[in-house]
Steps between C-alpha positions, in 0.01 A plus 500: 500500500357850509152625575277807485155597626188494286178611669654417839601152382854369450596395146822297466732505200848386399743666259737318266766685304597823670280443801650521851365153579776353281788634708701224665527580870853355529674605179291804417484384138192439291394160372476390139158657454655847517738455207466779248200641681442855615289588801290744297479339155272246332256429788296181463231407753396134531158416647416151627192282455193464720574396863868454413789725599781694340736205560351333191662776293843508664678265253370703204587823680859386542528402134356829373708706741814320383418635153505861610153565639398636836239243606255540785282219632206583724245332725157645435286567805376171643794307361843389617685730741259793453224567752206262465188667641177302512285778351376385159430860394874567491552259210426590139682526170477880527664492843776267381574739212518792742745304716737461206474871422568577867807273485626696200443826685682362804801401287478825296441311175319705239452218250558125513441178313245299699488124463227299666391137518128416526382740773811706425419504128155642568654753740724621216195536275330703773802733510474536122142611561553751781858626448641404158756781517678310781552193281797469269364161394323191634586131508175310545525133598184291542233774486160412650234631262163405348580138411626420850187587699346153527826318578597769753165467678529121510858519627485778757152459649597179686819671618298796628258266681790305654681814619181655638301214654781252542734735686556265800607219268710737291681615815591138576640468147679830551682371807599183316630695200699736721672203661658405167852654487540729201843355426347163416305637204605658172419868448165453328406224745516760775311751283209256475516381862487863613137494381425271795751650743318835508201593714188396302268787603676781304511275194123460521463879524711545185282256304179657629615848405593390148177303452294816544709736288610535141775258404626681191423803285222434250609398152371830354736680738789262435480585130594860587827405672814616317763373745743249349430149623664159487233237564587145608228237472504142627345192339273262691422743782123548548539775762730694264390373157717579202190641334508787753862577414418487129195720545702756696768505230234569238360783713824680587629703208861485613548139611699185436373150583717206607379147569670325790577132455331419830344654809828480688751579225603838643567334837632155405686578175518881498774565244286551188232718656752693710690579180176620339417722797855638520503579127166674533637712786803592290269614219278699732781682677683574174202695366385845599206490744265646238594244235482217753140583585379598154693292245283323246454128513599283205191298420524122494362295216120481465511134591679567828272790589192292430633219714557733794157654470331161495692370801719256306875510552699702249846393397765553764648848469869529578568860407357802323212721601156352484 
Protein backbone atom coordinates (compact mmCIF):
# COMPACT_ATOMS: atom_id res chain seq x y z
CA UNK A 1 0.00 0.00 0.00
CA UNK A 2 1.33 3.40 -0.98
CA UNK A 3 0.49 6.87 0.26
CA UNK A 4 0.96 10.56 -0.47
CA UNK A 5 0.25 13.84 1.31
CA UNK A 6 -2.77 16.01 0.61
CA UNK A 7 -3.03 19.24 2.61
CA UNK A 8 -0.77 17.71 5.28
CA UNK A 9 -2.92 14.58 5.49
CA UNK A 10 -1.94 11.04 4.46
CA UNK A 11 -3.98 9.45 1.65
CA UNK A 12 -3.52 5.68 1.19
CA UNK A 13 -3.82 3.84 -2.11
CA UNK A 14 -3.05 0.43 -3.63
CA UNK A 15 -1.99 -0.40 -7.18
CA UNK A 16 -3.01 -3.50 -9.12
CA UNK A 17 -1.44 -4.34 -12.46
CA UNK A 18 2.00 -2.82 -12.80
CA UNK A 19 2.05 -1.41 -9.30
CA UNK A 20 4.99 -2.20 -6.98
CA UNK A 21 2.56 -3.47 -4.34
CA UNK A 22 2.06 -6.61 -6.44
CA UNK A 23 5.67 -7.75 -6.28
CA UNK A 24 6.09 -11.00 -4.36
CA UNK A 25 8.77 -10.48 -1.73
CA UNK A 26 10.10 -14.05 -2.03
CA UNK A 27 9.96 -14.82 -5.76
CA UNK A 28 10.12 -11.28 -7.09
CA UNK A 29 7.32 -12.12 -9.53
CA UNK A 30 4.03 -10.35 -9.96
CA UNK A 31 0.66 -11.89 -9.17
CA UNK A 32 -2.13 -12.64 -11.60
CA UNK A 33 -3.42 -9.07 -11.52
CA UNK A 34 -0.34 -7.90 -13.44
CA UNK A 35 -0.86 -10.12 -16.48
CA UNK A 36 -0.77 -8.15 -19.69
CA UNK A 37 -0.65 -4.88 -17.80
CA UNK A 38 1.78 -2.02 -18.22
CA UNK A 39 2.76 0.30 -15.38
CA UNK A 40 1.89 3.37 -17.44
CA UNK A 41 -1.11 2.28 -19.53
CA UNK A 42 -4.88 2.19 -19.04
CA UNK A 43 -5.12 3.68 -15.51
CA UNK A 44 -8.42 3.06 -13.72
CA UNK A 45 -9.13 4.57 -10.30
CA UNK A 46 -11.77 2.92 -8.08
CA UNK A 47 -13.43 4.99 -5.33
CA UNK A 48 -15.31 3.35 -2.45
CA UNK A 49 -18.65 4.17 -0.82
CA UNK A 50 -19.42 6.33 2.20
CA UNK A 51 -17.61 5.27 5.43
CA UNK A 52 -16.24 2.18 3.67
CA UNK A 53 -12.67 1.58 2.53
CA UNK A 54 -10.77 0.69 -0.61
CA UNK A 55 -10.84 -2.99 0.39
CA UNK A 56 -14.42 -3.16 -0.93
CA UNK A 57 -12.98 -2.63 -4.41
CA UNK A 58 -10.04 -5.05 -4.25
CA UNK A 59 -11.79 -8.06 -5.87
CA UNK A 60 -12.96 -5.90 -8.78
CA UNK A 61 -9.52 -4.30 -9.01
CA UNK A 62 -7.90 -7.71 -9.36
CA UNK A 63 -10.35 -8.76 -12.07
CA UNK A 64 -9.91 -5.56 -14.09
CA UNK A 65 -6.13 -5.61 -13.70
CA UNK A 66 -6.05 -9.20 -14.94
CA UNK A 67 -7.63 -7.88 -18.14
CA UNK A 68 -4.82 -5.45 -18.84
CA UNK A 69 -5.67 -2.37 -16.80
CA UNK A 70 -3.58 -0.53 -14.26
CA UNK A 71 -6.04 -0.24 -11.37
CA UNK A 72 -5.64 2.00 -8.34
CA UNK A 73 -7.87 1.82 -5.27
CA UNK A 74 -7.82 4.68 -2.79
CA UNK A 75 -9.06 5.57 0.69
CA UNK A 76 -10.52 9.05 0.66
CA UNK A 77 -9.67 11.25 3.63
CA UNK A 78 -11.58 10.06 6.69
CA UNK A 79 -11.81 6.50 5.39
CA UNK A 80 -9.84 3.27 5.70
CA UNK A 81 -6.07 3.57 6.06
CA UNK A 82 -5.95 7.28 5.19
CA UNK A 83 -5.75 9.91 7.91
CA UNK A 84 -9.07 10.49 9.67
CA UNK A 85 -9.09 14.00 11.16
CA UNK A 86 -12.08 15.09 13.22
CA UNK A 87 -12.47 18.47 11.48
CA UNK A 88 -15.76 18.44 9.56
CA UNK A 89 -14.59 21.31 7.33
CA UNK A 90 -12.07 18.97 5.70
CA UNK A 91 -14.83 16.82 4.17
CA UNK A 92 -16.72 17.78 1.03
CA UNK A 93 -17.33 16.43 -2.45
CA UNK A 94 -15.03 19.15 -3.82
CA UNK A 95 -12.23 18.05 -1.48
CA UNK A 96 -12.70 14.39 -2.38
CA UNK A 97 -12.43 15.28 -6.07
CA UNK A 98 -9.23 17.22 -5.41
CA UNK A 99 -7.80 14.20 -3.57
CA UNK A 100 -8.29 12.02 -6.65
CA UNK A 101 -6.65 14.65 -8.85
CA UNK A 102 -3.77 14.85 -6.36
CA UNK A 103 -3.44 11.04 -6.52
CA UNK A 104 -3.19 11.25 -10.31
CA UNK A 105 -0.54 13.95 -10.01
CA UNK A 106 1.36 11.84 -7.49
CA UNK A 107 1.33 8.83 -9.84
CA UNK A 108 2.03 11.05 -12.90
CA UNK A 109 -1.25 10.06 -14.56
CA UNK A 110 -2.51 12.64 -17.04
CA UNK A 111 -5.85 10.98 -17.71
CA UNK A 112 -7.70 8.06 -16.14
CA UNK A 113 -11.02 6.25 -16.07
CA UNK A 114 -12.59 6.92 -12.67
CA UNK A 115 -15.13 4.48 -11.27
CA UNK A 116 -16.99 5.26 -8.09
CA UNK A 117 -19.70 3.66 -5.97
CA UNK A 118 -22.21 5.88 -4.13
CA UNK A 119 -19.94 8.50 -2.52
CA UNK A 120 -17.32 7.52 -5.10
CA UNK A 121 -19.82 7.95 -7.94
CA UNK A 122 -20.58 11.51 -6.84
CA UNK A 123 -16.85 12.17 -6.48
CA UNK A 124 -16.40 11.16 -10.12
CA UNK A 125 -19.19 13.56 -11.13
CA UNK A 126 -17.44 16.31 -9.18
CA UNK A 127 -14.24 15.63 -11.14
CA UNK A 128 -16.26 15.86 -14.36
CA UNK A 129 -17.33 19.29 -13.13
CA UNK A 130 -13.96 20.72 -12.09
CA UNK A 131 -11.42 18.87 -14.28
CA UNK A 132 -13.07 17.00 -17.18
CA UNK A 133 -9.81 16.98 -19.14
CA UNK A 134 -8.37 14.54 -16.56
CA UNK A 135 -11.13 11.98 -17.21
CA UNK A 136 -10.88 9.45 -20.00
CA UNK A 137 -14.29 8.15 -18.91
CA UNK A 138 -16.42 7.47 -15.85
CA UNK A 139 -18.10 4.38 -14.44
CA UNK A 140 -20.87 5.55 -12.13
CA UNK A 141 -22.39 2.97 -9.78
CA UNK A 142 -25.24 3.96 -7.44
CA UNK A 143 -25.21 7.76 -7.87
CA UNK A 144 -26.87 9.78 -5.09
CA UNK A 145 -28.94 12.51 -6.75
CA UNK A 146 -32.29 14.30 -6.46
CA UNK A 147 -34.50 11.25 -5.87
CA UNK A 148 -32.32 9.95 -3.03
CA UNK A 149 -32.50 12.97 -0.71
CA UNK A 150 -35.33 11.82 1.57
CA UNK A 151 -34.11 8.22 1.92
CA UNK A 152 -30.54 9.42 2.51
CA UNK A 153 -31.68 11.79 5.27
CA UNK A 154 -33.73 9.06 6.93
CA UNK A 155 -30.85 6.58 6.69
CA UNK A 156 -27.84 8.68 7.66
CA UNK A 157 -29.28 11.08 10.24
CA UNK A 158 -29.62 8.31 12.88
CA UNK A 159 -26.10 7.14 12.04
CA UNK A 160 -24.78 10.69 12.48
CA UNK A 161 -26.58 11.02 15.82
CA UNK A 162 -25.23 7.64 16.99
CA UNK A 163 -21.64 8.45 15.98
CA UNK A 164 -21.78 11.93 17.53
CA UNK A 165 -23.80 11.58 20.74
CA UNK A 166 -23.43 7.86 21.24
CA UNK A 167 -19.64 7.79 20.95
CA UNK A 168 -19.07 5.97 24.30
CA UNK A 169 -21.43 3.17 23.25
CA UNK A 170 -19.94 3.08 19.76
CA UNK A 171 -16.47 2.66 21.26
CA UNK A 172 -17.70 -0.39 23.18
CA UNK A 173 -19.04 -1.82 19.91
CA UNK A 174 -15.74 -0.93 18.28
CA UNK A 175 -13.77 -2.98 20.79
CA UNK A 176 -16.11 -5.93 20.32
CA UNK A 177 -15.85 -5.75 16.53
CA UNK A 178 -12.06 -5.55 16.65
CA UNK A 179 -11.97 -8.72 18.72
CA UNK A 180 -13.47 -10.71 15.84
CA UNK A 181 -10.58 -12.31 13.87
CA UNK A 182 -10.62 -11.23 10.24
CA UNK A 183 -9.92 -14.78 9.11
CA UNK A 184 -13.30 -15.94 10.42
CA UNK A 185 -15.24 -13.73 8.00
CA UNK A 186 -15.50 -13.63 4.22
CA UNK A 187 -14.04 -10.60 2.44
CA UNK A 188 -17.20 -8.51 2.34
CA UNK A 189 -18.05 -9.52 5.92
CA UNK A 190 -14.88 -7.76 7.00
CA UNK A 191 -15.65 -4.80 4.73
CA UNK A 192 -18.94 -4.28 6.58
CA UNK A 193 -17.57 -5.00 10.05
CA UNK A 194 -14.83 -2.42 9.45
CA UNK A 195 -17.62 0.17 9.70
CA UNK A 196 -17.80 -0.64 13.41
CA UNK A 197 -14.11 -1.38 13.93
CA UNK A 198 -13.10 2.21 13.13
CA UNK A 199 -13.08 5.17 15.51
CA UNK A 200 -16.61 6.69 15.37
CA UNK A 201 -15.66 10.38 15.74
CA UNK A 202 -14.03 10.84 12.29
CA UNK A 203 -17.01 9.11 10.69
CA UNK A 204 -19.31 11.65 12.31
CA UNK A 205 -17.12 14.47 10.96
CA UNK A 206 -17.37 13.03 7.44
CA UNK A 207 -21.17 12.93 7.62
CA UNK A 208 -21.37 16.43 9.08
CA UNK A 209 -19.14 17.83 6.36
CA UNK A 210 -21.21 16.23 3.61
CA UNK A 211 -24.53 17.30 5.17
CA UNK A 212 -23.58 20.95 4.84
CA UNK A 213 -22.12 20.86 1.33
CA UNK A 214 -23.26 20.09 -2.19
CA UNK A 215 -23.66 16.38 -2.84
CA UNK A 216 -23.55 16.49 -6.64
CA UNK A 217 -23.36 18.97 -9.50
CA UNK A 218 -26.75 20.47 -10.35
CA UNK A 219 -28.65 18.79 -13.17
CA UNK A 220 -28.22 21.87 -15.40
CA UNK A 221 -24.46 21.45 -15.01
CA UNK A 222 -24.58 17.67 -15.48
CA UNK A 223 -26.23 18.19 -18.86
CA UNK A 224 -23.05 19.94 -20.04
CA UNK A 225 -20.78 16.96 -19.29
CA UNK A 226 -19.28 15.31 -22.39
CA UNK A 227 -17.18 12.64 -20.67
CA UNK A 228 -18.12 9.07 -21.64
CA UNK A 229 -19.95 7.33 -18.83
CA UNK A 230 -21.12 3.82 -17.99
CA UNK A 231 -23.89 4.09 -15.40
CA UNK A 232 -24.92 1.13 -13.23
CA UNK A 233 -28.23 1.39 -11.38
CA UNK A 234 -29.66 -0.96 -8.76
CA UNK A 235 -33.29 -1.94 -8.22
CA UNK A 236 -34.97 -1.74 -4.81
CA UNK A 237 -32.41 0.60 -3.27
CA UNK A 238 -34.03 3.76 -1.82
CA UNK A 239 -30.70 5.44 -0.99
CA UNK A 240 -29.51 4.89 -4.58
CA UNK A 241 -32.80 4.69 -6.50
CA UNK A 242 -32.72 3.45 -10.05
CA UNK A 243 -34.59 6.60 -11.01
CA UNK A 244 -31.42 8.59 -10.20
CA UNK A 245 -29.35 6.36 -12.48
CA UNK A 246 -31.94 6.69 -15.23
CA UNK A 247 -32.13 10.45 -14.80
CA UNK A 248 -28.34 10.75 -14.98
CA UNK A 249 -28.26 8.65 -18.15
CA UNK A 250 -30.82 10.95 -19.74
CA UNK A 251 -28.76 13.99 -18.75
CA UNK A 252 -25.33 12.83 -19.90
CA UNK A 253 -24.98 13.06 -23.67
CA UNK A 254 -22.36 10.34 -23.88
CA UNK A 255 -23.64 7.64 -21.52
CA UNK A 256 -24.74 4.02 -21.33
CA UNK A 257 -27.11 2.68 -18.67
CA UNK A 258 -27.03 -0.83 -17.22
CA UNK A 259 -29.47 -2.26 -14.68
CA UNK A 260 -27.94 -4.53 -12.07
CA UNK A 261 -29.96 -7.58 -11.08
CA UNK A 262 -29.60 -6.69 -7.40
CA UNK A 263 -27.86 -4.34 -4.99
CA UNK A 264 -25.05 -6.82 -4.44
CA UNK A 265 -24.65 -8.30 -7.92
CA UNK A 266 -21.23 -6.74 -8.56
CA UNK A 267 -19.98 -8.17 -5.26
CA UNK A 268 -21.81 -11.50 -4.97
CA UNK A 269 -22.06 -12.53 -8.65
CA UNK A 270 -19.69 -10.13 -10.41
CA UNK A 271 -19.13 -11.86 -13.74
CA UNK A 272 -21.79 -10.10 -15.85
CA UNK A 273 -21.16 -6.57 -14.60
CA UNK A 274 -17.38 -7.05 -14.56
CA UNK A 275 -17.58 -8.10 -18.21
CA UNK A 276 -19.62 -4.98 -18.99
CA UNK A 277 -17.12 -2.73 -17.22
CA UNK A 278 -14.13 -4.44 -18.85
CA UNK A 279 -15.70 -4.13 -22.32
CA UNK A 280 -16.41 -0.46 -21.69
CA UNK A 281 -12.76 0.07 -20.71
CA UNK A 282 -11.61 -1.68 -23.88
CA UNK A 283 -13.82 0.65 -25.94
CA UNK A 284 -12.62 3.76 -24.14
CA UNK A 285 -8.93 2.97 -24.41
CA UNK A 286 -9.23 1.93 -28.08
CA UNK A 287 -10.51 5.38 -29.04
CA UNK A 288 -8.56 8.58 -29.35
CA UNK A 289 -8.97 10.83 -26.29
CA UNK A 290 -10.90 13.41 -28.32
CA UNK A 291 -13.36 10.87 -29.71
CA UNK A 292 -13.76 9.25 -26.30
CA UNK A 293 -14.88 12.52 -24.75
CA UNK A 294 -16.89 13.90 -27.64
CA UNK A 295 -18.43 10.94 -29.51
CA UNK A 296 -22.15 11.25 -30.10
CA UNK A 297 -24.60 9.12 -28.20
CA UNK A 298 -26.95 6.78 -30.03
CA UNK A 299 -30.39 7.69 -28.76
CA UNK A 300 -32.56 4.99 -27.22
CA UNK A 301 -36.16 4.50 -28.21
CA UNK A 302 -38.66 7.19 -27.13
CA UNK A 303 -40.29 4.71 -24.81
CA UNK A 304 -37.04 3.99 -22.97
CA UNK A 305 -36.12 7.67 -22.75
CA UNK A 306 -39.54 8.54 -21.37
CA UNK A 307 -39.27 5.78 -18.80
CA UNK A 308 -35.92 7.07 -17.57
CA UNK A 309 -37.14 10.64 -17.35
CA UNK A 310 -40.18 9.63 -15.33
CA UNK A 311 -38.19 7.49 -12.89
CA UNK A 312 -39.47 4.13 -14.17
CA UNK A 313 -36.95 1.44 -15.05
CA UNK A 314 -35.98 1.18 -18.70
CA UNK A 315 -35.19 -2.17 -20.24
CA UNK A 316 -31.88 -3.64 -19.18
CA UNK A 317 -29.11 -2.44 -21.47
CA UNK A 318 -26.38 -4.95 -22.19
CA UNK A 319 -24.34 -3.11 -24.78
CA UNK A 320 -24.32 -0.13 -27.11
CA UNK A 321 -24.09 3.54 -26.27
CA UNK A 322 -27.07 5.11 -24.59
